C-alpha positions, 0 to 999 in steps of 0.5 A, a space after each residue: 142268150 141261154 145256158 148250154 152246159 157243154 159250152 164256154 164262151 169267147 167274145 167276137 169282134 163286136 164284143 158279143 159272147 160266142 159259144 166255144 165248145 173246144 176247151 183248148 180253143 177257149 183256154 187259148 182265147 182266154 189267155 190271149 185276150 186280157 184287154 178284150 175281157 176287161 170291162 173296168 178296174 178301179 181302186 176306191 180307198 183300200 178296195 179294188 173293184 174289177 169287172 171282167 168277162 170270165 167266159 163261163 156261166 156262173 149261174 149254176 141254173 138249169 138249161 134255158 136260163 140266161 147266162 151270166 158271163 161277166 163278173 164284178 169282184 170287190 177285193 178287200 172286203 170280207 167276205 169277198 163281194 161279187 156280182 154277175 151280169 148277163 151283158 157287157 152293158 149290165 156289167 158296165 152299169 153294175 160296176 158303176 153301182 158298185 163303185 158308188 157303193 164303195 165311195 159311199 162306204 169308204 169305211 167298209 171293212 178291209 180284209 184281214 190278211 191273216 184271216 181273209 175268209 172271216 165272215 162279216 155282217 156288213 152289207 154291200 151290193 156286191 
């Protein structure tokens, strides 16, 4: 699937992305399909790893480039870690990779609640 700057996306009954040009319909669908949007959420130590379908292309690229409609976020790291995916299958595999990283780096820095955007020099896949 390629990017169309006029569309947001929903999921059909098979879980495949479908362009939705009507922002009201898109918003209503997003607000009423949490279970369909969730790929997986897990906690690893103090980290929370969440992978979801977000329905908007986050690639910020030119028209014609593949869209990235799924995203994994690792909450509790500094800076916040994210990875984006082109398909649900990629998102599922990527989520597993991020969980593996989190398990291998259980000493990963945790967000300082008073300074959540403080930079960090550590590395991670997300």
